[in-house]
py3Dmol code that shows the C-alpha trace and the ligand (Angstrom):
import py3Dmol

protein = """\
ATOM      1  CA  MET A   1       5.825  18.977  22.382  1.00  0.00           C
ATOM      2  CA  ARG A   2       3.555  19.780  19.364  1.00  0.00           C
ATOM      3  CA  ILE A   3       1.660  16.859  17.931  1.00  0.00           C
ATOM      4  CA  GLY A   4      -0.960  16.562  15.368  1.00  0.00           C
ATOM      5  CA  TYR A   5      -3.007  14.589  12.918  1.00  0.00           C
ATOM      6  CA  TYR A   6      -3.674  14.804   9.241  1.00  0.00           C
ATOM      7  CA  GLN A   7      -7.165  13.892   8.187  1.00  0.00           C
ATOM      8  CA  PHE A   8      -7.630  13.270   4.470  1.00  0.00           C
ATOM      9  CA  ALA A   9      -9.127  11.032   1.807  1.00  0.00           C
ATOM     10  CA  PRO A  10      -6.317   8.965   0.108  1.00  0.00           C
ATOM     11  CA  GLU A  11      -6.832   8.412  -3.588  1.00  0.00           C
ATOM     12  CA  PHE A  12      -7.158   4.572  -4.026  1.00  0.00           C
ATOM     13  CA  GLY A  13      -4.085   3.015  -5.761  1.00  0.00           C
ATOM     14  CA  ASN A  14      -2.233   6.364  -6.253  1.00  0.00           C
ATOM     15  CA  THR A  15       0.535   5.965  -3.655  1.00  0.00           C
ATOM     16  CA  GLU A  16       2.733   8.637  -5.379  1.00  0.00           C
ATOM     17  CA  LYS A  17       0.080  11.246  -5.004  1.00  0.00           C
ATOM     18  CA  ASN A  18      -0.975  10.337  -1.538  1.00  0.00           C
ATOM     19  CA  THR A  19       2.750  10.182  -0.443  1.00  0.00           C
ATOM     20  CA  GLU A  20       3.262  13.682  -1.977  1.00  0.00           C
ATOM     21  CA  LYS A  21       0.245  15.004   0.053  1.00  0.00           C
ATOM     22  CA  LEU A  22       1.790  13.655   3.207  1.00  0.00           C
ATOM     23  CA  ALA A  23       5.313  15.159   2.345  1.00  0.00           C
ATOM     24  CA  ALA A  24       3.518  18.637   1.720  1.00  0.00           C
ATOM     25  CA  VAL A  25       1.787  18.453   5.108  1.00  0.00           C
ATOM     26  CA  LEU A  26       5.156  17.740   6.794  1.00  0.00           C
ATOM     27  CA  ALA A  27       6.701  20.835   4.913  1.00  0.00           C
ATOM     28  CA  GLU A  28       3.985  22.963   6.415  1.00  0.00           C
ATOM     29  CA  ALA A  29       3.369  21.578   9.804  1.00  0.00           C
ATOM     30  CA  GLU A  30       4.980  23.381  12.677  1.00  0.00           C
ATOM     31  CA  ALA A  31       5.004  20.313  14.865  1.00  0.00           C
ATOM     32  CA  ASP A  32       7.179  17.613  16.349  1.00  0.00           C
ATOM     33  CA  LEU A  33       4.925  14.814  15.167  1.00  0.00           C
ATOM     34  CA  ILE A  34       1.998  14.256  12.685  1.00  0.00           C
ATOM     35  CA  VAL A  35      -0.182  11.121  12.444  1.00  0.00           C
ATOM     36  CA  ALA A  36      -1.667  10.152   9.239  1.00  0.00           C
ATOM     37  CA  PRO A  37      -4.467   7.647   8.552  1.00  0.00           C
ATOM     38  CA  GLU A  38      -4.319   3.905   8.144  1.00  0.00           C
ATOM     39  CA  LEU A  39      -3.208   2.742   4.607  1.00  0.00           C
ATOM     40  CA  ALA A  40      -2.578   6.568   3.810  1.00  0.00           C
ATOM     41  CA  THR A  41      -0.502   5.888   0.850  1.00  0.00           C
ATOM     42  CA  SER A  42      -2.673   3.286  -0.857  1.00  0.00           C
ATOM     43  CA  GLY A  43      -6.243   3.589   0.103  1.00  0.00           C
ATOM     44  CA  TYR A  44      -8.235   0.773   1.930  1.00  0.00           C
ATOM     45  CA  LEU A  45     -10.867  -1.137   0.025  1.00  0.00           C
ATOM     46  CA  PHE A  46      -8.871  -3.888  -1.804  1.00  0.00           C
ATOM     47  CA  THR A  47     -11.077  -6.380  -3.733  1.00  0.00           C
ATOM     48  CA  SER A  48      -8.212  -8.918  -4.471  1.00  0.00           C
ATOM     49  CA  ARG A  49      -4.875 -10.081  -3.275  1.00  0.00           C
ATOM     50  CA  GLU A  50      -3.334  -9.067  -6.631  1.00  0.00           C
ATOM     51  CA  GLU A  51      -4.592  -5.606  -6.290  1.00  0.00           C
ATOM     52  CA  LEU A  52      -3.200  -5.258  -2.696  1.00  0.00           C
ATOM     53  CA  PHE A  53       0.227  -6.652  -3.897  1.00  0.00           C
ATOM     54  CA  ALA A  54       0.273  -3.933  -6.681  1.00  0.00           C
ATOM     55  CA  CYS A  55       0.006  -1.169  -4.193  1.00  0.00           C
ATOM     56  CA  ALA A  56       2.170  -2.652  -1.353  1.00  0.00           C
ATOM     57  CA  GLU A  57       5.813  -1.337  -0.945  1.00  0.00           C
ATOM     58  CA  PRO A  58       8.663  -2.561   1.114  1.00  0.00           C
ATOM     59  CA  VAL A  59      10.103  -0.576   3.982  1.00  0.00           C
ATOM     60  CA  PRO A  60      12.412   1.101   3.079  1.00  0.00           C
ATOM     61  CA  GLY A  61      10.731   1.811  -0.304  1.00  0.00           C
ATOM     62  CA  PRO A  62       9.639   4.695  -2.390  1.00  0.00           C
ATOM     63  CA  SER A  63       7.053   6.099  -0.151  1.00  0.00           C
ATOM     64  CA  THR A  64       9.099   5.859   3.126  1.00  0.00           C
ATOM     65  CA  GLU A  65      12.166   7.329   1.263  1.00  0.00           C
ATOM     66  CA  ARG A  66      10.077  10.233   0.187  1.00  0.00           C
ATOM     67  CA  LEU A  67       8.709  10.767   3.647  1.00  0.00           C
ATOM     68  CA  THR A  68      12.192  10.475   5.320  1.00  0.00           C
ATOM     69  CA  ALA A  69      13.306  13.291   3.067  1.00  0.00           C
ATOM     70  CA  ALA A  70      10.430  15.348   3.799  1.00  0.00           C
ATOM     71  CA  ALA A  71      10.774  14.726   7.658  1.00  0.00           C
ATOM     72  CA  GLY A  72      14.484  15.482   7.503  1.00  0.00           C
ATOM     73  CA  LYS A  73      13.806  18.862   5.760  1.00  0.00           C
ATOM     74  CA  SER A  74      11.022  19.877   8.126  1.00  0.00           C
ATOM     75  CA  GLY A  75      12.156  18.488  11.417  1.00  0.00           C
ATOM     76  CA  CYS A  76       8.812  16.967  11.884  1.00  0.00           C
ATOM     77  CA  ALA A  77       8.219  13.136  12.365  1.00  0.00           C
ATOM     78  CA  ILE A  78       5.360  11.198  11.001  1.00  0.00           C
ATOM     79  CA  VAL A  79       3.358   8.067  11.725  1.00  0.00           C
ATOM     80  CA  ALA A  80       1.486   6.798   8.513  1.00  0.00           C
ATOM     81  CA  GLY A  81      -0.328   3.805   7.517  1.00  0.00           C
ATOM     82  CA  ILE A  82       1.177   1.784   4.582  1.00  0.00           C
ATOM     83  CA  ALA A  83       0.657  -1.574   2.949  1.00  0.00           C
ATOM     84  CA  GLU A  84       3.884  -3.101   3.668  1.00  0.00           C
ATOM     85  CA  LEU A  85       5.374  -5.738   1.406  1.00  0.00           C
ATOM     86  CA  LYS A  86       7.655  -8.323   3.114  1.00  0.00           C
ATOM     87  CA  GLY A  87       8.566 -11.241   1.144  1.00  0.00           C
ATOM     88  CA  ASN A  88       5.311 -12.835   0.096  1.00  0.00           C
ATOM     89  CA  LYS A  89       3.345 -11.276   2.717  1.00  0.00           C
ATOM     90  CA  VAL A  90       1.487  -7.741   3.018  1.00  0.00           C
ATOM     91  CA  TYR A  91       1.107  -6.242   6.586  1.00  0.00           C
ATOM     92  CA  ASN A  92      -1.361  -3.369   7.349  1.00  0.00           C
ATOM     93  CA  SER A  93       1.422  -1.282   8.853  1.00  0.00           C
ATOM     94  CA  ALA A  94       2.145   2.127  10.436  1.00  0.00           C
ATOM     95  CA  VAL A  95       5.663   3.353   9.952  1.00  0.00           C
ATOM     96  CA  PHE A  96       7.307   5.711  12.391  1.00  0.00           C
ATOM     97  CA  ILE A  97       9.632   8.053  10.396  1.00  0.00           C
ATOM     98  CA  THR A  98      11.556  10.883  12.155  1.00  0.00           C
ATOM     99  CA  PRO A  99      14.049  13.262  10.598  1.00  0.00           C
ATOM    100  CA  ASP A 100      16.726  10.408  10.868  1.00  0.00           C
ATOM    101  CA  GLY A 101      14.682   7.858   8.989  1.00  0.00           C
ATOM    102  CA  VAL A 102      12.347   4.937   9.678  1.00  0.00           C
ATOM    103  CA  GLU A 103      12.504   4.207  13.226  1.00  0.00           C
ATOM    104  CA  TYR A 104       9.854   1.485  13.603  1.00  0.00           C
ATOM    105  CA  VAL A 105       7.315  -0.395  11.639  1.00  0.00           C
ATOM    106  CA  TYR A 106       4.197  -1.514  13.595  1.00  0.00           C
ATOM    107  CA  ARG A 107       2.143  -4.258  11.857  1.00  0.00           C
ATOM    108  CA  LYS A 108      -1.484  -4.224  12.853  1.00  0.00           C
ATOM    109  CA  VAL A 109      -2.316  -6.854  15.241  1.00  0.00           C
ATOM    110  CA  HIS A 110      -6.042  -7.174  15.089  1.00  0.00           C
ATOM    111  CA  LEU A 111      -7.295  -7.251  11.504  1.00  0.00           C
ATOM    112  CA  PHE A 112     -10.783  -6.078  10.549  1.00  0.00           C
ATOM    113  CA  ASN A 113     -13.288  -7.898   8.442  1.00  0.00           C
ATOM    114  CA  GLY A 114     -12.121  -8.241   4.728  1.00  0.00           C
ATOM    115  CA  GLU A 115      -8.577  -7.319   5.753  1.00  0.00           C
ATOM    116  CA  LYS A 116      -8.313 -10.894   6.914  1.00  0.00           C
ATOM    117  CA  LEU A 117      -8.543 -12.162   3.403  1.00  0.00           C
ATOM    118  CA  TYR A 118      -5.535 -10.287   2.100  1.00  0.00           C
ATOM    119  CA  PHE A 119      -3.240  -8.973   4.927  1.00  0.00           C
ATOM    120  CA  THR A 120      -0.978 -10.815   7.265  1.00  0.00           C
ATOM    121  CA  ARG A 121      -1.541  -9.963  11.041  1.00  0.00           C
ATOM    122  CA  GLY A 122       1.376  -8.504  12.969  1.00  0.00           C
ATOM    123  CA  GLY A 123       2.850  -9.806  16.257  1.00  0.00           C
ATOM    124  CA  GLY A 124       4.306  -7.193  18.370  1.00  0.00           C
ATOM    125  CA  LEU A 125       3.486  -4.037  20.499  1.00  0.00           C
ATOM    126  CA  ASP A 126       6.585  -1.910  21.193  1.00  0.00           C
ATOM    127  CA  VAL A 127       7.189   1.627  22.553  1.00  0.00           C
ATOM    128  CA  MET A 128       9.527   4.172  20.841  1.00  0.00           C
ATOM    129  CA  ASP A 129      11.478   7.039  22.371  1.00  0.00           C
ATOM    130  CA  TYR A 130      11.089  10.330  20.546  1.00  0.00           C
ATOM    131  CA  ARG A 131      12.366  13.686  21.941  1.00  0.00           C
ATOM    132  CA  GLY A 132      12.113  12.480  25.358  1.00  0.00           C
ATOM    133  CA  VAL A 133       8.469  11.011  25.080  1.00  0.00           C
ATOM    134  CA  LYS A 134       7.503   7.490  24.732  1.00  0.00           C
ATOM    135  CA  LEU A 135       5.107   6.632  21.688  1.00  0.00           C
ATOM    136  CA  GLY A 136       3.076   3.556  21.168  1.00  0.00           C
ATOM    137  CA  LEU A 137       1.434   2.773  17.797  1.00  0.00           C
ATOM    138  CA  LEU A 138      -2.013   1.106  17.100  1.00  0.00           C
ATOM    139  CA  VAL A 139      -3.982   0.748  13.831  1.00  0.00           C
ATOM    140  CA  CYS A 140      -7.734   1.213  13.666  1.00  0.00           C
ATOM    141  CA  PHE A 141      -9.550  -1.780  14.810  1.00  0.00           C
ATOM    142  CA  ASP A 142      -6.846  -2.393  17.511  1.00  0.00           C
ATOM    143  CA  HIS A 143      -8.899   0.133  19.551  1.00  0.00           C
ATOM    144  CA  MET A 144     -11.460  -2.444  20.331  1.00  0.00           C
ATOM    145  CA  PHE A 145      -9.034  -4.485  22.336  1.00  0.00           C
ATOM    146  CA  PRO A 146      -8.296  -2.758  25.571  1.00  0.00           C
ATOM    147  CA  GLU A 147      -5.401  -5.145  26.103  1.00  0.00           C
ATOM    148  CA  ALA A 148      -3.390  -3.626  23.236  1.00  0.00           C
ATOM    149  CA  ALA A 149      -3.492  -0.107  24.516  1.00  0.00           C
ATOM    150  CA  ARG A 150      -2.978  -1.222  28.076  1.00  0.00           C
ATOM    151  CA  THR A 151       0.178  -3.234  27.017  1.00  0.00           C
ATOM    152  CA  LEU A 152       1.623  -0.133  25.500  1.00  0.00           C
ATOM    153  CA  ALA A 153       0.633   2.037  28.363  1.00  0.00           C
ATOM    154  CA  LEU A 154       2.272  -0.485  30.879  1.00  0.00           C
ATOM    155  CA  LYS A 155       5.438  -0.375  28.720  1.00  0.00           C
ATOM    156  CA  GLY A 156       5.411   3.317  29.249  1.00  0.00           C
ATOM    157  CA  ALA A 157       3.809   4.767  26.269  1.00  0.00           C
ATOM    158  CA  GLU A 158       2.749   8.327  26.969  1.00  0.00           C
ATOM    159  CA  ILE A 159       1.220   9.076  23.483  1.00  0.00           C
ATOM    160  CA  ILE A 160      -0.684   6.496  21.385  1.00  0.00           C
ATOM    161  CA  CYS A 161      -0.581   7.352  17.666  1.00  0.00           C
ATOM    162  CA  HIS A 162      -3.607   5.639  16.077  1.00  0.00           C
ATOM    163  CA  PRO A 163      -3.823   5.678  12.158  1.00  0.00           C
ATOM    164  CA  SER A 164      -7.311   4.719  11.258  1.00  0.00           C
ATOM    165  CA  ASN A 165      -9.845   4.059   8.541  1.00  0.00           C
ATOM    166  CA  LEU A 166     -12.812   3.791  10.975  1.00  0.00           C
ATOM    167  CA  VAL A 167     -16.167   2.809   9.371  1.00  0.00           C
ATOM    168  CA  LEU A 168     -18.329   2.057  12.357  1.00  0.00           C
ATOM    169  CA  PRO A 169     -20.167   5.251  13.300  1.00  0.00           C
ATOM    170  CA  GLU A 170     -18.845   7.051  16.562  1.00  0.00           C
ATOM    171  CA  LEU A 171     -17.330   3.883  17.908  1.00  0.00           C
ATOM    172  CA  GLY A 172     -13.559   4.672  17.550  1.00  0.00           C
ATOM    173  CA  GLN A 173     -13.961   8.290  18.514  1.00  0.00           C
ATOM    174  CA  LEU A 174     -15.681   6.939  21.798  1.00  0.00           C
ATOM    175  CA  THR A 175     -13.466   4.014  22.643  1.00  0.00           C
ATOM    176  CA  THR A 176     -10.160   5.990  22.005  1.00  0.00           C
ATOM    177  CA  ARG A 177     -11.427   8.534  24.526  1.00  0.00           C
ATOM    178  CA  VAL A 178     -12.092   5.903  27.083  1.00  0.00           C
ATOM    179  CA  ARG A 179      -8.613   4.261  26.339  1.00  0.00           C
ATOM    180  CA  ALA A 180      -6.901   7.636  26.995  1.00  0.00           C
ATOM    181  CA  ILE A 181      -8.750   8.003  30.385  1.00  0.00           C
ATOM    182  CA  GLU A 182      -8.204   4.384  31.595  1.00  0.00           C
ATOM    183  CA  ASN A 183      -4.559   4.557  30.715  1.00  0.00           C
ATOM    184  CA  LYS A 184      -4.045   8.271  31.421  1.00  0.00           C
ATOM    185  CA  ILE A 185      -2.221   8.843  28.255  1.00  0.00           C
ATOM    186  CA  PHE A 186      -2.586  11.215  25.276  1.00  0.00           C
ATOM    187  CA  TRP A 187      -4.325   9.779  22.130  1.00  0.00           C
ATOM    188  CA  VAL A 188      -3.971  10.948  18.545  1.00  0.00           C
ATOM    189  CA  LEU A 189      -6.682   9.366  16.430  1.00  0.00           C
ATOM    190  CA  ALA A 190      -5.919  10.243  12.671  1.00  0.00           C
ATOM    191  CA  ASN A 191      -8.841   8.949  10.755  1.00  0.00           C
ATOM    192  CA  ARG A 192      -9.639   9.236   6.989  1.00  0.00           C
ATOM    193  CA  HIS A 193     -12.802  10.591   5.483  1.00  0.00           C
ATOM    194  CA  GLY A 194     -14.630  10.064   2.184  1.00  0.00           C
ATOM    195  CA  ARG A 195     -16.028   7.075   0.566  1.00  0.00           C
ATOM    196  CA  GLU A 196     -14.719   4.080  -1.435  1.00  0.00           C
ATOM    197  CA  ASN A 197     -16.902   2.058  -3.670  1.00  0.00           C
ATOM    198  CA  ARG A 198     -15.080  -0.867  -5.311  1.00  0.00           C
ATOM    199  CA  GLY A 199     -15.924  -4.128  -6.725  1.00  0.00           C
ATOM    200  CA  GLY A 200     -19.514  -4.087  -5.361  1.00  0.00           C
ATOM    201  CA  LYS A 201     -18.244  -3.170  -1.990  1.00  0.00           C
ATOM    202  CA  LYS A 202     -18.722   0.322  -0.221  1.00  0.00           C
ATOM    203  CA  LEU A 203     -17.378   2.014   2.647  1.00  0.00           C
ATOM    204  CA  ARG A 204     -17.946   5.352   4.159  1.00  0.00           C
ATOM    205  CA  TYR A 205     -15.161   6.596   6.517  1.00  0.00           C
ATOM    206  CA  THR A 206     -16.141   8.495   9.656  1.00  0.00           C
ATOM    207  CA  GLY A 207     -13.443  11.400   9.897  1.00  0.00           C
ATOM    208  CA  CYS A 208     -13.759  13.194  13.172  1.00  0.00           C
ATOM    209  CA  SER A 209     -10.086  12.756  13.918  1.00  0.00           C
ATOM    210  CA  ARG A 210      -8.976  13.796  17.309  1.00  0.00           C
ATOM    211  CA  ILE A 211      -6.419  14.430  20.003  1.00  0.00           C
ATOM    212  CA  VAL A 212      -7.481  13.317  23.502  1.00  0.00           C
ATOM    213  CA  SER A 213      -5.804  14.261  26.793  1.00  0.00           C
ATOM    214  CA  PRO A 214      -4.949  11.990  29.733  1.00  0.00           C
ATOM    215  CA  SER A 215      -8.068  13.158  31.422  1.00  0.00           C
ATOM    216  CA  GLY A 216     -10.117  12.587  28.452  1.00  0.00           C
ATOM    217  CA  LYS A 217     -10.367  16.135  27.316  1.00  0.00           C
ATOM    218  CA  ILE A 218     -10.778  16.542  23.431  1.00  0.00           C
ATOM    219  CA  LEU A 219      -7.890  18.961  22.669  1.00  0.00           C
ATOM    220  CA  SER A 220      -8.544  19.016  19.053  1.00  0.00           C
ATOM    221  CA  SER A 221     -11.253  17.619  16.780  1.00  0.00           C
ATOM    222  CA  ALA A 222     -11.703  17.401  12.959  1.00  0.00           C
ATOM    223  CA  PRO A 223     -15.065  17.467  10.960  1.00  0.00           C
ATOM    224  CA  GLU A 224     -16.537  14.473   9.508  1.00  0.00           C
ATOM    225  CA  SER A 225     -15.837  14.870   5.890  1.00  0.00           C
ATOM    226  CA  GLU A 226     -13.068  17.356   5.181  1.00  0.00           C
ATOM    227  CA  ASP A 227      -9.352  17.470   5.045  1.00  0.00           C
ATOM    228  CA  ARG A 228      -7.812  18.830   8.164  1.00  0.00           C
ATOM    229  CA  LEU A 229      -4.598  19.256   9.989  1.00  0.00           C
ATOM    230  CA  GLY A 230      -4.929  19.673  13.620  1.00  0.00           C
ATOM    231  CA  ILE A 231      -2.102  20.506  15.827  1.00  0.00           C
ATOM    232  CA  VAL A 232      -1.897  20.919  19.590  1.00  0.00           C
ATOM    233  CA  GLU A 233       0.815  21.756  22.251  1.00  0.00           C
ATOM    234  CA  ILE A 234       0.849  19.028  24.924  1.00  0.00           C
ATOM    235  CA  ASP A 235       2.785  18.578  28.115  1.00  0.00           C
ATOM    236  CA  PRO A 236       3.791  14.795  28.171  1.00  0.00           C
ATOM    237  CA  GLU A 237       4.303  15.139  31.816  1.00  0.00           C
ATOM    238  CA  HIS A 238       0.470  14.877  32.196  1.00  0.00           C
ATOM    239  CA  ALA A 239       0.800  11.331  30.948  1.00  0.00           C
ATOM    240  CA  ARG A 240       3.373  10.249  33.563  1.00  0.00           C
ATOM    241  CA  SER A 241       1.430  10.046  36.848  1.00  0.00           C
ATOM    242  CA  LYS A 242      -1.320   7.417  36.890  1.00  0.00           C
ATOM    243  CA  LYS A 243      -2.824   8.744  40.022  1.00  0.00           C
ATOM    244  CA  ILE A 244      -6.632   9.594  39.706  1.00  0.00           C
ATOM    245  CA  ALA A 245      -7.518  10.182  43.419  1.00  0.00           C
ATOM    246  CA  ASP A 246      -5.511  10.531  46.577  1.00  0.00           C
ATOM    247  CA  LEU A 247      -5.427   6.864  47.239  1.00  0.00           C
ATOM    248  CA  ASN A 248      -5.798   5.606  43.561  1.00  0.00           C
ATOM    249  CA  ASP A 249      -3.194   4.771  40.996  1.00  0.00           C
ATOM    250  CA  LEU A 250      -4.524   3.248  37.717  1.00  0.00           C
ATOM    251  CA  PHE A 251      -1.528   1.081  37.321  1.00  0.00           C
ATOM    252  CA  LYS A 252      -0.554   0.273  40.883  1.00  0.00           C
ATOM    253  CA  ASP A 253      -4.289  -0.792  41.749  1.00  0.00           C
ATOM    254  CA  ARG A 254      -4.544  -3.215  39.046  1.00  0.00           C
ATOM    255  CA  ARG A 255      -5.359  -6.761  40.524  1.00  0.00           C
ATOM    256  CA  THR A 256      -2.928  -8.891  38.541  1.00  0.00           C
ATOM    257  CA  ASP A 257      -3.558 -11.398  41.212  1.00  0.00           C
ATOM    258  CA  ILE A 258      -7.071 -12.072  40.139  1.00  0.00           C
ATOM    259  CA  TYR A 259      -7.043 -11.152  36.321  1.00  0.00           C
ATOM    260  CA  GLU A 260      -6.713 -14.162  34.100  1.00  0.00           C
ATOM    261  CA  LEU A 261      -6.402 -12.586  30.818  1.00  0.00           C
ATOM    262  CA  SER A 262      -3.609 -14.779  29.360  1.00  0.00           C
ATOM    263  CA  SER A 263      -5.190 -17.955  30.261  1.00  0.00           C
ATOM    264  CA  LEU A 264      -8.824 -17.342  29.170  1.00  0.00           C
TER     265      LEU A 264
END
"""
ligand_1 = """\
4
LIG
C -10.427 -0.805 10.473
O -9.727 -1.517 11.242
N -10.019 -0.327 9.455
C -11.859 -0.603 10.762
"""
view = py3Dmol.view(width=600, height=400)
view.addModel(protein, "pdb")
view.setStyle({"model": 0}, {"cartoon": {"style": "trace"}})
view.addModel(ligand_1, "xyz")
view.setStyle({"model": 1}, {"stick": {}})
view.zoomTo()
view.show()
């Protein structure tokens, strides 16, 4: 299976232009799956609820329909971040679109900082089948919660697709490598680059998207501040055994009899 990331700097508020960029990437990518950044269609640094609602779209909607057409033509699926309008709420979502259409919408479970002012948090972690492989989706700050990646891995995820707008230097690039190792899964971090300076707030995004193997090897990495399409060939079989030593299996050795995660 060929999987990749597309790192770029979405133009704030220009959903049509950003979506066209993603469609063009699908047209050129010789891959089964490309992961794009968090809020790839809209940009990130909203300064009001009104501004967010002006950029948000229903699913299906114009962006997901454009991406469905592009995926259908190229045969390559995409996971991309979108501001998803549903009723009177907006979710920080990641859509999984295959050549057959929108297969799944993941709504970010752990909102970061100012996102809490405008977005509604999501409530589920599911695993999708795609071309014989199981995919899990997380969005950016979710990486700081090992329980989220672990839940997906225990549900069978072999590849975690991770659209991001990381701002804390080096943190996400480090933790995602650890999450890949501790769950023995592939991890595709698709981070954005560039800066946003809006309404007196400033953010600098850290780029350095990467694909990590179940043993923690960095299979592809992007620079800090350039657009980059990175694609690698992987064998999903490498994520299927959780054995790390003759007598150790990362999942079977878990001491669920002494962990108290749900009650603390
Ligand atoms: C983030 O969750 N966008 C840092």
